[in-house]
C-alpha positions, 0 to 999 in steps of 0.5 A: 275506884271503880272499874267502869265500862262505858258504852258510846264513850265517844260520844258528846255524853259518852266523852264527857262521862269518860273525863269525868270517871278519869278525873275521879280516879276510876279505871275505865274501858271506852267502848264504841264502834271506832273507839281506837281512832277517835280516843287512841291511847290514854292512861287509865283506859282501855279502849275496845272497838265494838259494834254493839249490835253484836251481843257476844262482843258486848258481853265480852267487853263489859265482863269483869266491870263493876258498872257499865254506863250506856250512852248509846242512842235509844232509836238505832237499838232496842234496850235488850241489845244492852240490857242482856249482854250486861246480864249475861257478863255479870255485871250488876249495875247499869246506868243510862244515859236518858233522855228527856221526852218521858219526864212529866210537865205540870199537868202530868203530860209527857214532854214528847206529848207537849204541842211543838215537840221537835219531830226530828227528836220524836223517834229517839224520844219515843224509844228512850220511853220504851227503854226506860219502861223496859228497865222498870219491869227488869228483875235482875239488874241494879239499874239507874236511868238519868234523864238529862233536861230539854236542852243537853248541851255543850258547856262548862263544868260547874258542879252546880245543878238541881237534881229531880225524879220524874218531872222536868226541871225548869229555872226561874226564867223558863229554860230547861238545860244541862251541859254535858259536863255537869250531867256526867258529875251527876251521873259519876256521883250516883256510881260513887254514891248510889242514891237512885237504885231502880229509878229514873232521876233528872238533872238540870240548872 
């Protein structure tokens, strides 16, 4: 059993990470701006209301944990806002809910550079790529960046999916997707049995 801190634990991805961690018997600290209001009291969960822009508060919240999972949005804060407090708190492992925009398509173009990429996702996808580049230059943390497929959606927990590295996973019908629940399985598998240290990998059906 690990002590896991989840940043952004009330969001769609973060809430599924919380559920999966609890399902596996881990001790969880749920971190979000209004975490106590949204989560209330739950067995096995320490709830901490923290604004992730407050570096000292975040450092204090993650101190003493074995691993930090970050499901914070990229476009609202720089990578350093997560990375530096985690490092200063002495936590060695950081696993990040990534984005699909930096994944590669056939021909080695990035998803974000493909024709028809939605403008409403461009800022978040661009910031996600910068975050990944920042992690790749990181010398101290044992980091992992897990990119979802093109469609990251609500759906059932099946436990049946594929893993890849830097290329977008597309099924035989031409669809690229993963549910938040199955994404959480892949992330917690990595927490328990690390196979992608200092790497990005991806998950899809």
